C-alpha distance (Angstrom), angle and dihedral (degrees) to the residues before:
residue distance angle dihedral
M1 . . .
K2 3.80 . .
K3 3.83 91.3 .
Y4 3.81 89.3 50.4
V5 3.82 91.9 53.0
I6 3.81 90.9 48.3
F7 3.81 90.4 49.5
I8 3.80 92.6 50.9
T9 3.80 90.6 46.7
V10 3.81 91.8 52.4
V11 3.82 92.1 47.2
M12 3.81 91.8 49.8
F13 3.79 90.6 48.1
L14 3.80 91.6 51.6
L15 3.78 91.5 47.7
V16 3.80 90.9 52.2
I17 3.81 89.7 52.7
I18 3.80 101.1 37.6
L19 3.80 104.0 38.2
P20 3.83 95.3 62.0
L21 3.80 89.1 50.1
I22 3.80 91.7 50.9
F23 3.79 90.9 46.7
K24 3.81 91.0 47.6
N25 3.81 92.4 51.6
T26 3.80 91.3 47.8
T27 3.78 90.8 49.7
N28 3.79 91.6 49.9
N29 3.80 91.9 48.5
N30 3.80 90.3 51.8
K31 3.79 95.2 43.8
M32 3.80 111.4 129.2
T33 3.79 123.6 -139.0
K34 3.80 110.2 -124.5
I35 3.81 113.8 -131.6
R36 3.79 125.6 -179.7
V37 3.80 116.6 -157.0
A38 3.80 121.1 -165.3
E39 3.81 109.7 -149.1
V40 3.79 117.6 -159.5
T41 3.82 94.3 -140.1
H42 3.80 137.0 -9.4
S43 3.78 108.6 -110.6
L44 3.79 141.5 135.9
F45 3.78 83.3 -117.9
Y46 3.81 81.7 87.6
T47 3.81 95.8 50.7
P48 3.86 95.5 136.9
M49 3.82 91.8 58.7
Y50 3.81 92.5 51.6
V51 3.81 89.2 45.6
A52 3.81 89.6 55.3
D53 3.79 89.4 50.9
A54 3.82 96.5 43.3
L55 3.81 95.0 48.7
G56 3.79 93.7 47.1
Y57 3.80 96.3 -113.9
F58 3.80 90.7 140.7
E59 3.79 91.7 49.9
D60 3.80 90.2 48.5
E61 3.80 86.2 60.2
G62 3.80 92.6 49.3
L63 3.81 94.3 -104.1
D64 3.78 126.4 134.1
V65 3.80 99.7 -157.2
E66 3.79 124.2 -166.8
I67 3.80 115.8 -169.5
V68 3.80 111.3 -150.9
L69 3.80 122.3 -167.3
T70 3.81 107.7 -127.2
S71 3.79 107.9 172.3
G72 3.80 115.6 -142.6
A73 3.80 126.8 34.2
N74 3.80 90.3 -117.4
N75 3.80 89.8 57.0
V76 3.80 91.3 48.9
A77 3.80 90.2 52.9
A78 3.80 90.6 48.1
A79 3.81 91.0 51.3
V80 3.81 91.2 53.5
M81 3.79 93.9 44.3
S82 3.81 91.9 50.5
G83 3.79 93.6 47.9
D84 3.81 94.1 -116.7
V85 3.81 87.2 126.2
E86 3.78 133.4 19.0
I87 3.81 97.6 -141.7
G88 3.79 132.6 33.4
F89 3.80 125.8 -154.7
C90 3.78 112.2 -161.8
G91 3.78 144.5 97.2
S92 3.80 113.4 -33.9
E93 3.80 89.2 -131.3
Q94 3.80 88.6 81.7
S95 3.80 89.7 71.8
L96 3.82 88.4 59.9
Y97 3.78 93.3 53.8
V98 3.80 94.8 46.8
Y99 3.80 93.0 47.3
N100 3.80 94.0 47.3
E101 3.79 90.3 50.8
G102 3.79 86.3 66.7
A103 3.79 100.7 -111.3
D104 3.80 112.5 166.1
D105 3.79 91.2 -153.1
Y106 3.78 101.0 46.0
L107 3.81 136.1 169.0
I108 3.78 121.0 -83.1
N109 3.81 123.1 -165.2
F110 3.80 107.2 -135.3
A111 3.81 104.0 168.9
G112 3.78 135.2 21.6
M113 3.79 129.2 -149.5
T114 3.80 114.0 165.9
K115 3.79 118.6 44.6
R116 3.77 101.5 -168.3
D117 3.79 142.5 26.5
G118 3.79 112.5 -68.4
S119 3.79 95.5 -150.7
F120 3.79 124.6 114.1
L121 3.78 123.5 -154.0
V122 3.80 110.3 -121.6
A123 3.81 122.2 -163.6
R124 3.79 128.1 -166.1
E125 3.79 91.8 -122.3
P126 3.81 130.8 34.2
I127 3.80 112.1 -96.3
S128 3.79 121.0 -160.8
N129 3.80 118.6 -152.3
F130 3.80 90.2 11.4
D131 3.78 115.9 -156.7
L132 3.79 119.2 -171.5
K133 3.80 89.6 -142.2
D134 3.80 89.9 65.8
I135 3.80 93.8 58.6
S136 3.82 119.7 114.1
G137 3.79 140.3 156.5
E138 3.80 123.0 45.3
I139 3.78 130.5 -28.1
L140 3.80 126.0 -165.4
G141 3.79 103.2 -132.5
G142 3.80 105.6 175.1
R143 3.79 132.9 -116.8
I144 3.80 118.4 -5.3
G145 3.78 108.9 -104.9
G146 3.80 91.9 17.6
M147 3.78 116.8 129.1
P148 3.83 94.7 -117.9
A149 3.81 91.4 56.1
M150 3.81 93.1 42.6
T151 3.80 93.1 49.2
L152 3.79 89.8 49.3
N153 3.81 92.1 50.3
Y154 3.80 92.0 48.7
T155 3.80 91.9 47.6
L156 3.80 91.0 52.4
Y157 3.80 89.4 48.0
E158 3.80 92.9 51.3
N159 3.80 90.3 50.0
K160 3.83 91.6 47.2
I161 3.81 93.3 -121.0
E162 3.78 111.6 158.2
D163 3.80 104.7 151.6
L164 3.80 94.0 82.2
K165 3.79 133.9 90.1
V166 3.80 115.9 -141.5
N167 3.80 110.6 -154.1
V168 3.81 111.8 -152.3
N169 3.79 96.8 170.6
F170 3.80 96.1 102.2
D171 3.79 126.0 76.4
F172 3.77 116.8 -119.9
A173 3.82 93.1 -107.2
A174 3.82 92.0 51.4
L175 3.81 98.4 52.9
S176 3.81 98.0 95.7
G177 3.79 93.0 49.8
A178 3.78 92.6 46.1
F179 3.80 91.7 51.8
I180 3.80 93.0 46.8
G181 3.80 87.1 49.5
G182 3.80 90.4 61.0
N183 3.79 102.5 -95.4
G184 3.79 118.2 139.5
D185 3.79 135.0 -4.4
Y186 3.80 92.7 -111.1
V187 3.79 136.5 19.8
T188 3.81 134.4 -165.5
L189 3.79 113.3 -133.6
F190 3.78 139.4 174.7
E191 3.77 119.9 -134.7
P192 2.95 139.2 -59.8
N193 3.83 86.1 25.8
A194 3.80 94.3 63.4
L195 3.81 92.0 51.5
G196 3.80 89.4 45.7
L197 3.80 91.6 57.8
E198 3.79 90.3 48.2
K199 3.79 92.2 52.0
E200 3.79 91.5 49.4
G201 3.79 91.9 48.2
Y202 3.80 95.6 -117.4
G203 3.79 97.3 116.5
Y204 3.78 149.3 -7.6
V205 3.80 129.6 -129.1
V206 3.80 108.5 -121.0
A207 3.82 103.9 165.7
S208 3.80 146.9 1.7
I209 3.81 115.1 -114.5
G210 3.79 87.6 -158.2
E211 3.79 93.5 58.7
L212 3.79 90.5 47.0
G213 3.81 95.3 44.4
G214 3.79 100.4 50.9
E215 3.79 133.8 -134.6
V216 3.81 121.0 -33.8
P217 3.83 134.8 146.6
Y218 3.78 86.4 -97.0
T219 3.79 97.5 169.6
A220 3.79 120.9 17.9
F221 3.78 139.9 162.7
N222 3.77 115.8 -109.0
A223 3.79 139.1 179.1
L224 3.76 138.1 177.1
K225 3.80 115.4 -76.9
S226 3.79 89.2 -122.1
Y227 3.80 92.9 50.9
I228 3.80 92.5 52.0
K229 3.80 90.7 48.4
E230 3.81 93.3 48.6
N231 3.82 96.7 39.8
P232 3.81 108.2 35.5
D233 3.81 91.0 145.7
V234 3.81 91.6 57.0
I235 3.81 92.3 48.9
E236 3.80 90.6 48.3
K237 3.80 92.9 49.4
F238 3.80 93.1 45.4
T239 3.80 92.2 49.1
R240 3.79 91.2 48.4
A241 3.81 90.9 53.1
I242 3.81 91.5 50.1
Q243 3.80 90.2 49.8
K244 3.81 89.3 53.5
G245 3.81 87.9 51.3
L246 3.80 90.6 52.7
D247 3.80 92.1 47.2
Y248 3.79 92.4 50.9
T249 3.81 92.4 46.4
F250 3.79 92.6 53.8
K251 3.80 95.2 48.1
T252 3.81 97.3 42.4
D253 3.81 128.5 78.5
S254 3.79 119.4 -115.2
K255 3.80 95.2 -114.0
T256 3.80 92.2 56.9
L257 3.80 90.4 47.5
A258 3.80 91.0 50.0
N259 3.81 91.7 53.3
L260 3.79 90.5 47.4
L261 3.80 94.0 51.9
I262 3.81 101.9 38.6
E263 3.83 91.7 109.1
Y264 3.82 89.1 60.6
F265 3.81 91.5 54.6
P266 3.83 105.2 30.5
D267 3.80 93.3 161.3
T268 3.82 92.7 57.3
S269 3.79 122.4 77.2
I270 3.80 121.9 -121.5
E271 3.80 89.0 -115.9
D272 3.79 93.1 53.3
M273 3.79 92.1 45.3
E274 3.78 90.0 52.5
K275 3.82 90.5 51.6
V276 3.79 92.3 48.6
I277 3.80 94.2 48.7
E278 3.78 89.9 47.7
R279 3.78 90.8 49.5
Y280 3.81 91.5 53.9
R281 3.77 90.5 44.6
S282 3.81 90.1 52.4
I283 3.82 92.9 57.5
D284 3.81 92.6 47.9
A285 3.80 91.6 -116.6
W286 3.81 100.2 167.9
Y287 3.76 135.3 65.7
K288 3.80 115.2 -118.8
T289 3.79 87.5 -135.8
T290 3.79 134.6 15.4
Y291 3.81 91.5 -107.7
I292 3.82 113.4 126.2
S293 3.80 110.1 -146.1
K294 3.78 123.5 -141.9
E295 3.80 91.1 -132.7
G296 3.79 92.3 56.6
F297 3.79 92.2 44.3
E298 3.81 92.3 52.2
H299 3.81 90.5 48.5
M300 3.80 88.3 53.7
Q301 3.81 88.6 53.2
D302 3.82 89.4 50.2
I303 3.80 89.1 56.4
V304 3.81 95.3 47.3
E305 3.80 92.4 43.7
Y306 3.81 92.6 51.1
N307 3.80 89.6 52.7
G308 3.80 91.2 54.4
F309 3.80 98.1 -113.9
L310 3.79 99.3 110.4
D311 3.80 117.6 74.8
K312 3.78 94.0 176.1
R313 3.79 131.7 14.0
V314 3.80 115.5 -118.8
D315 3.79 125.6 -134.9
Y316 3.81 110.9 -104.5
N317 3.81 94.0 -135.0
T318 3.81 91.4 52.5
V319 3.81 97.9 61.7
V320 3.82 101.2 22.1
D321 3.80 122.5 72.1
N322 3.82 115.4 -175.3
T323 3.80 94.3 171.8
Y324 3.79 94.1 124.3
N325 3.81 98.1 33.5
Y326 3.77 132.4 88.9
E327 3.80 127.1 -154.9
């Protein structure tokens, strides 16, 4: 009996010592890496990112991702540069500005998502057989220096349209209200704002600026050069999760996607979400892979340069890193 008591005592002692160590190791192995992502605007234009989040693709990679709305590409860049977030999600043109300002630790685009402008041209009246060359009057084009306004200006230039005033006095988020208030003959809007105006009878979508403007790395994920160098595993895992989101988006119907993402857009009906996703699908809005092509990047520089916001072109390989992407 005495030997039995001693045996039990020894076993209990070992359990007290060993179990916490086992639990500690398990906890460490399951520890998630916290990543904050600053998104430039909240729109179904970014469906693949929300898909990756909703289906747990980030978690599968050991990442605890928080998506933070940070309106304005310049503000996204500032958040990354200051260290408030680890990853930025905005127009790739921001990497040009930061680099040309002489920063030693600049922004590098490491994964693309949208390959064209997500804006739709909304007119006050329905127009059948719309032709951009017939447009006249005033168009609300968003913030001066913003990619939507610059893409619009470049598109008008390419189509030799001069008899049109582009109003860049309204912030991106204020465009719908300004148009409803009687400003402009046309407005460029992201979804679901464009569909919202249609439903309320204030306007009618007549064209896609993205289709007219051509392919560019319109919205891409970026991080500081130092962060990418110090955390290559995080960048690889994040990129892999985004690729899974793209893959799922392409193989899944819009209704299923709408039902999956309703919690991200609680003020939008399933039916409207389905229409918006289908509208973006119809203009070929998303890259098939996260690879950022040199051709698209140079076209983006053409647009920014034409608008007078690029003093010096930046080498593609300096601010684009396709290490974890495939074409």
